[in-house]
N, C-alpha and C positions, 0 to 999 in steps of 0.2 A: 504494500500500500504506500502511495506517495503522501507524505505528510505535508507537502507544500514547501518544504525547505529549499527545493531546487527550482521553484517556479518563479518567473519574472515576466514583467510586461515588456513589450518591445521598447518602450521609452526607457524603462529601467536598465535594460541591457545596453542600450545606446549610451546612457550616462556612464555606466561602468567602463565601457569601451573607450569613451572619450577621456575618462580619468586615467586609464592605463596609458593611452596615447600621450596625454599631456605629461604624465610622470616620466615616461620613457624618453620622449623627444625633447621636452622643454626643461622640466625641473631637474631631472637627473644630469643632463648635460651642463646646466648652469652650476649645480653643486660640484660636479667633477672639476669644472674650470676653477671654481673658488678654492677647492682643496689643492689643486695643482699650484695655484698662485700662493696659497698659504704655505705649502711645503717648500716653496722656493725661498722663503724668508729665513730658512735655517733650522735651528733646533726644534724638532717636532714635539719633544717631550714637554715643552713649556709654551707651546703655540696654541692658544685658545681657539683661534679661527680654524686651524687645522683639525683640532679635536672635535669641534662643533660640526664642521663640515663632514667629517668621517661618520659622526653619529647620525647626522641627517641623511647621509648616503645609505647607511644601513636601514633606516626607517623606510626610505623610498624603495630600496631593493626588496625589503620584506613585503611592502604593499604591492609591488609589481608581481612578485611570486604569488601572493594570495590572489590577486585579480586574474592572473593568467590561469591558475588552477580552477578558480571559481567559474570563470567564463566557459571553461570546457564542459562543466556539468549542468549549467543552467538551461532550463527549458522555457522557451518563450510561449506564453499563453495569449493567444489572440482572441478577440471577441468573436462569438458565433451567434447568429440570429436565434438559434435554439435556446439561448440563455435568457432571452427577453422575458421579463416578468418574474424571474427568480434571481436570488443572490448567488453569484458565483465569483470566481477570481476576476478581479478588475472592475467589479461593480462599484458604483457610487450609491450609497444608501443614506436616505434621510430617516433618522430615528427620533422618536420622541420618548422622553422618560416619563415617569409617573407624575412629575411636577409640571409637565407641559413644556419643558425645555427641549428645543430642537437641535440636533447635531447632524453633521454630514461626515461620513467616513468613506474612504475608498479601501477596498481589500486588495492588498498587494503582496508580493513576495517578501521574505525576511530581509533581502538585500536592499529593499526600497522603502521599508517602513520609515515614516517621518511624522511624528506627532504634530509638529508645527504645521504641516500641510494636510492634516487629518488622514494620513495614509497609515492604515493599521495592517499589521502582518497577518497573513492567512493562518498563522499558528497561534494567534492571540485568542483568548477565551471569547471575546466579542465576535471575531470573524468565524470561529468554529460554530458558535451558536446561530449565526446568520446564514451560513451556507445552506442553500436549497430552499430557504424560506421565500414567501411571497408578500406582496403588499397587504397590509392590514393584519398580518400575523403578529402575535405577541411572542416575544422571545425572552427567556430567562437566561441571564448571563451570570455565571458563577465566577466571581473574582475573589482575590484575597480579602477584599473588604466586605464580602458577602454577596448574596444573590440580588440582582437588580433586574427589574422588568422594563422592557423596551417595546415600543410599537413601531412597526415598519410603515412609514408613510409613502416613500417613493423609492423605486429602484431604477437606476438608469446606468447606461454604459458610456455616457459622456459626462464631463465635469459639470457640477452645478455652477450656475452663474450667479 
């Protein structure tokens, strides 16, 4: 069974690919140049610029390795017309809680989740409770803070405006 950990939207994959490209072609080259210049100043054991550059280079290389391996296993999930009317990966969902407060969430892969943009991971308790549900369904979400009831008002596969 796929737990959703390798799922990603087309936009999410593109962002990761752009990050990898930027790290490899721009940032890494810049840091290598800085390290080379710092090394030319002599004693490396007391050269803070050299040490900082080497540390940053290790961080960049670690992220490059991670992104390269991650992109190999990610599966893009595109919208399919059969999804209409039900909550699946990529859906924008308008929810209302018991107090009448309205929230908008998009269900995305774990590599894309971003609370500031209301993008929740498909592995989250909220997303797991929503998958397969339809408009007007009541959903009980079990969280560490306790069970909460939500009402599904709208499901769509384009962003809310």
